[in-house]
C-alpha positions, -999 to +999 in steps of 0.1 A: +000+000+000+013+035-009+022+060+018-006+085+021+017+115+013+030+098-019-001+108-039-001+145-028+037+150-029+039+156-067+010+181-065+027+199-036+060+201-054+043+215-085+026+241-063+059+251-047+073+256-083+045+280-091+050+299-058+087+301-066+080+316-100+056+341-084+082+350-058+107+357-086+081+378-105+073+398-073+110+406-070+110+419-106+076+437-104+078+471-121+053+487-098+036+483-064+003+476-081+017+447-101+035+434-070+002+434-051-015+414-079+014+389-078+012+387-040-026+380-042-019+352-067+008+338-044-017+338-015-044+321-036-020+294-049-006+288-014-042+282-001-044+250-023-020+232+001-036+206+025-043+221+059-017+200+077+010+211+053-001+248+057+001+245+094+035+228+094+050+255+071+032+286+083+064+300+099+085+294+068+061+296+039+083+309+011+093+284-016+127+278+000+111+270+033+084+248+018+111+228-001+131+225+031+101+212+049+095+185+022+132+174+025+131+173+063+097+154+063+111+129+038+142+125+060+121+117+091+099+094+071+129+074+058+163+087+070+184+060+052+170+070+018+165+107+023+196+121+039+199+158+047+227+179+060+230+189+097+229+225+084+196+220+066+181+205+097+194+234+119+179+259+094+146+241+096+145+241+134+157+278+134+126+287+114+103+266+136+116+283+169+092+308+184+103+344+182+117+359+214+098+392+215+122+410+238+152+402+214+131+410+184+125+446+196+161+454+187+152+450+150+121+472+151+129+508+160+100+528+173 
């Protein structure tokens, strides 16, 4: 019997590719209006993810973070066949850590 995630993984990867292209287009947007249109498209496309996937990636929802989550998830599902680097795992956990609000105030001047 196939793993339940096996069927949705290709769809998720295709969606991540679309989001990645939209992110690139947003970086190149010639005006704030076009950037807003692209951002709205990005949000609508990202809403197509299954709820559990959206919840797991809500703190790192850019294409890079979504891909990282897929690799880490594959690693924990089968570590012998889906190796990842210690750096990649540390980056994943760094993005999953809650924000220390006192330390964060340093970055936001009033």
